[in-house]
C-alpha positions as CSV (number, residue, x, y, z in Angstrom):
1,X,-15.5,2.3,-14.0
2,X,-15.5,4.3,-10.8
3,X,-14.1,2.7,-7.7
4,X,-14.2,4.2,-4.2
5,X,-10.9,4.0,-2.3
6,X,-10.6,3.5,1.5
7,X,-7.6,2.9,3.8
8,X,-7.6,0.8,7.0
9,X,-6.4,2.9,9.9
10,X,-3.2,0.8,10.1
11,X,-2.1,2.1,6.7
12,X,-1.6,5.5,8.2
13,X,0.8,4.0,10.7
14,X,2.6,2.2,7.9
15,X,2.9,5.4,5.9
16,X,4.1,7.5,8.9
17,X,6.7,5.0,9.8
18,X,8.1,5.0,6.3
19,X,7.9,8.8,6.0
20,X,9.9,9.2,9.3
21,X,12.5,6.8,8.2
22,X,13.1,8.5,4.9
23,X,13.0,12.0,6.4
24,X,15.7,11.0,8.8
25,X,17.9,9.9,5.9
26,X,17.3,13.1,3.8
27,X,14.9,15.9,4.4
28,X,12.2,15.9,1.8
29,X,12.6,12.2,0.9
30,X,9.7,11.2,3.2
31,X,7.5,13.8,1.4
32,X,8.5,12.2,-1.9
33,X,7.5,8.7,-0.6
34,X,4.1,10.0,0.5
35,X,3.5,11.7,-2.8
36,X,4.3,8.6,-4.7
37,X,2.2,6.4,-2.3
38,X,-0.9,8.6,-2.8
39,X,-0.3,8.9,-6.6
40,X,0.0,5.1,-6.6
41,X,-3.3,4.8,-4.7
42,X,-5.0,7.0,-7.3
43,X,-3.7,4.7,-10.0
44,X,-5.1,1.7,-8.1
45,X,-8.5,3.4,-8.0
46,X,-8.5,3.8,-11.7
47,X,-7.3,0.4,-12.7
48,X,-7.3,-2.1,-9.8
49,X,-7.3,-5.2,-11.8
50,X,-4.1,-4.2,-13.6
51,X,-2.2,-5.3,-10.5
52,X,-1.6,-9.0,-9.7
53,X,-3.2,-11.0,-7.0
54,X,-0.4,-12.1,-4.7
55,X,-2.1,-13.6,-1.7
56,X,-5.6,-14.9,-1.5
57,X,-7.6,-12.1,-3.2
58,X,-5.2,-9.4,-2.3
59,X,-3.5,-7.4,-5.0
60,X,-0.1,-5.7,-4.9
61,X,1.1,-2.5,-6.5
62,X,4.8,-1.8,-6.3
63,X,5.7,1.9,-5.8
64,X,8.0,3.7,-8.2
65,X,11.4,4.8,-6.8
66,X,10.9,3.3,-3.3
67,X,11.0,-0.4,-2.3
68,X,7.5,-0.5,-1.0
69,X,4.3,-2.2,-2.1
70,X,0.6,-1.3,-1.5
71,X,-1.6,-4.3,-0.7
72,X,-5.3,-3.9,-1.4
73,X,-8.5,-5.8,-1.8
74,X,-11.2,-5.2,-4.4
75,X,-14.8,-5.7,-3.2
76,X,-17.4,-4.8,-5.7
77,X,-16.8,-1.1,-6.5
78,X,-14.7,-0.5,-3.4
79,X,-10.9,-0.8,-3.0
80,X,-9.6,-1.3,0.5
81,X,-6.0,-0.6,1.1
82,X,-4.7,-3.0,3.8
83,X,-1.0,-2.0,4.0
84,X,2.1,-0.3,2.8
85,X,5.0,-2.7,3.3
86,X,8.7,-2.7,2.6
87,X,9.5,-5.2,-0.1
88,X,12.4,-6.7,1.8
89,X,10.0,-7.9,4.5
90,X,9.4,-11.6,4.8
91,X,6.3,-12.3,2.7
92,X,4.9,-14.5,5.5
93,X,5.0,-11.6,7.9
94,X,3.2,-9.5,5.4
95,X,0.6,-12.2,5.0
96,X,0.2,-12.4,8.8
97,X,-0.3,-8.7,9.1
98,X,-2.8,-8.7,6.3
99,X,-4.7,-11.6,8.0
100,X,-4.7,-9.7,11.3
101,X,-6.0,-6.6,9.7
102,X,-8.6,-8.5,7.6
103,X,-10.3,-10.1,10.6
């Protein structure tokens, strides 16, 4: 089953923010985060229904090695990534951001 994958523009901001934070801690760590994020997005495109629904019809995939999660929505044959959020964030703030991006 082929799904197309798209990202909201805000996801780039999420990824850049995380990248910069990890690069500041250790050179190359931000690159690792981005590589794992995009590999995770490719996994989502192959098997989106493998990941649980956590809020309304939004699914979540936890990243390996980093405390981040990808939030996405499946609509027919399209997967829309709504955010890359740190797992320590308040779930209600994540829901609010998703709602703001969804409208």
